[in-house]
C-alpha positions as CSV (number, residue, x, y, z in Angstrom):
1,M,0.2,0.2,-3.5
2,L,3.7,-1.6,-4.1
3,L,7.2,-2.3,-3.4
4,V,9.7,-0.2,-4.7
5,S,13.1,-0.9,-4.4
6,P,15.3,1.5,-1.7
7,N,16.2,5.1,-3.7
8,M,16.9,9.2,-3.4
9,Q,13.1,9.3,-4.6
10,F,11.3,8.4,-1.5
11,E,14.3,10.5,1.2
12,Q,11.0,12.7,2.5
13,A,8.3,10.0,2.9
14,F,11.7,7.8,4.5
15,Q,12.1,10.2,7.1
16,R,7.9,10.5,7.3
17,F,8.1,6.6,7.6
18,Y,10.9,6.7,10.1
19,L,9.3,9.4,12.9
20,D,6.4,7.7,12.8
21,Y,7.8,4.4,13.7
22,V,10.1,5.5,16.6
23,S,8.1,7.9,18.0
24,N,5.9,4.9,18.8
25,E,8.2,1.9,19.3
26,P,11.5,3.6,19.8
27,L,13.6,0.4,20.5
28,N,12.4,-1.2,16.9
29,G,12.7,2.3,15.4
30,E,16.3,2.9,15.7
31,Y,16.5,0.0,13.5
32,Y,15.8,2.4,11.2
33,A,18.2,5.8,12.1
34,P,21.0,5.7,9.6
35,S,18.6,6.2,7.1
36,L,18.6,10.0,8.9
37,K,22.0,10.3,9.5
38,N,23.2,10.8,5.6
39,F,20.3,9.1,3.7
40,S,21.9,8.4,-0.1
41,L,24.7,5.8,2.4
42,Y,21.5,4.4,3.8
43,V,20.4,3.5,0.3
44,A,23.7,2.2,-1.0
45,R,24.0,0.1,2.2
46,L,20.9,-1.4,1.2
47,H,21.8,-2.2,-2.1
48,D,25.0,-3.3,-1.7
49,E,23.1,-5.7,1.0
50,S,20.5,-6.9,-1.8
51,Q,24.3,-7.9,-4.2
52,G,25.6,-9.4,-1.1
53,I,28.4,-6.6,-1.3
54,N,30.0,-5.5,2.2
55,L,27.8,-7.1,4.8
56,R,28.0,-6.7,8.0
57,F,29.2,-9.5,10.4
58,G,25.9,-11.8,10.8
59,Y,24.9,-10.6,7.6
60,V,23.7,-12.9,4.5
61,P,22.5,-10.4,1.6
62,C,19.5,-9.2,1.3
63,S,16.0,-7.4,-0.7
64,H,14.5,-4.7,1.4
65,F,11.3,-3.5,-0.7
66,W,9.3,-0.5,0.6
67,F,5.6,-0.9,0.6
68,I,4.6,2.9,-1.2
69,D,0.7,4.0,-1.0
70,E,-0.9,6.3,-3.8
71,M,0.5,9.4,-2.0
72,G,4.0,8.0,-2.5
73,E,4.1,7.5,1.8
74,V,6.3,4.8,3.2
75,V,4.0,2.6,4.9
76,G,6.2,-0.7,5.3
77,V,9.2,-2.0,4.3
78,I,9.5,-5.8,3.4
79,R,13.4,-7.9,3.4
80,I,13.9,-10.8,1.8
81,R,17.2,-13.0,3.5
82,H,18.6,-14.6,0.5
83,N,19.0,-17.9,2.5
84,I,18.7,-18.6,6.5
85,K,22.6,-20.3,6.5
86,P,23.2,-19.1,10.4
87,E,21.5,-20.6,13.1
88,F,19.7,-17.1,14.3
89,L,17.8,-16.6,11.4
90,A,17.4,-20.4,10.8
91,L,15.4,-20.4,14.0
92,E,14.4,-17.3,15.0
93,A,14.5,-14.2,12.4
94,G,13.4,-16.6,8.8
95,H,13.8,-15.1,5.2
96,I,11.6,-12.6,5.5
97,G,11.1,-9.5,8.7
98,Y,8.7,-6.8,7.8
99,D,7.4,-3.5,9.2
100,I,4.0,-1.2,8.9
101,R,4.9,2.0,10.3
102,P,2.3,1.9,13.5
103,S,-0.2,4.6,12.1
104,K,-1.2,2.8,9.1
105,R,-1.4,-0.7,11.3
106,G,-4.0,-3.0,11.0
107,E,-5.8,-1.8,7.7
108,G,-4.6,-5.2,5.9
109,Y,-1.5,-3.4,4.2
110,G,1.2,-6.0,6.1
111,K,-1.2,-8.8,4.4
112,Q,-1.1,-6.7,0.9
113,M,3.1,-6.2,1.1
114,L,3.5,-9.9,2.0
115,S,1.4,-10.8,-0.5
116,L,3.4,-8.2,-3.3
117,A,7.1,-10.0,-1.9
118,L,6.2,-13.4,-2.6
119,P,7.0,-13.3,-6.3
120,K,10.0,-10.7,-5.1
121,A,11.4,-13.9,-3.7
122,R,10.2,-16.7,-5.7
123,Q,13.0,-14.2,-8.6
124,L,15.3,-14.7,-6.1
125,G,15.4,-18.7,-6.7
126,L,13.4,-19.5,-3.4
127,R,11.0,-22.4,-2.9
128,D,10.0,-22.7,1.6
129,L,10.2,-19.3,2.7
130,L,10.5,-19.4,7.2
131,I,8.8,-16.1,8.6
132,T,8.5,-15.7,11.6
133,A,6.9,-13.7,14.3
134,N,6.4,-13.1,17.7
135,H,4.2,-15.6,19.7
136,D,1.8,-12.8,20.8
137,N,2.2,-10.8,17.8
138,I,-1.8,-12.2,16.7
139,A,-1.8,-9.2,13.7
140,S,1.7,-10.3,12.3
141,R,0.8,-14.3,12.5
142,R,-2.8,-13.4,10.5
143,V,-1.0,-11.7,7.8
144,I,1.3,-15.3,7.5
145,E,-1.8,-17.4,7.8
146,A,-3.3,-15.3,5.1
147,N,-0.2,-15.6,2.8
148,G,-0.4,-20.0,3.0
149,G,1.9,-19.6,6.3
150,Q,1.5,-23.4,8.2
151,F,2.2,-23.6,11.4
152,E,5.3,-25.7,12.1
153,N,6.0,-24.6,15.7
154,C,6.5,-21.8,18.9
155,I,10.3,-22.0,19.7
156,Y,11.9,-19.7,22.8
157,G,14.1,-17.5,21.4
158,D,18.0,-17.5,22.5
159,V,18.1,-14.0,20.8
160,S,15.1,-12.5,21.1
161,Q,14.1,-14.1,24.4
162,E,10.8,-14.6,23.6
163,S,8.0,-17.4,22.3
164,I,8.7,-17.2,18.4
165,A,5.8,-18.9,16.2
166,R,7.3,-20.4,13.0
167,Y,5.4,-21.1,9.5
168,W,6.2,-21.9,6.3
169,I,5.2,-20.4,2.7
170,Q,5.6,-23.3,0.3
171,L,6.8,-20.9,-3.5
172,S,6.5,-23.8,-5.5
């Protein structure tokens, strides 16, 4: 299992990830829909985001990684935001966001993926990471806790309109 930067080599594997995701969670899966329209443009956009180039309104520089299994399948994706300056990120979204494809959940992949992402966050110069999960998402909260996440509090998100558990991981 490894984390890789998005690249053309995994086009078909990423499309399978997307189809698995959108067939089980249509609303959340739509985040990845642009990958079907023009995969090379999608990969270029993710690369640009990691460099802080051509950022969409409200976005911050963000490094994207795909979690690849031994068969070359995309099991999950993880995003590391380089800062959390906008209020939404500082309160509700945090430094890291991740998704495991629905057919692979409950197998420990989330814990492993986040563990591999923490050194990458350190390489970006981050020392204290805010990671959030929906209060009711016990599996995601366990992933964060298994990687050293210290519970801070729960808030009601203005944007998400849900209760959000906030955790901090110290990388120092």
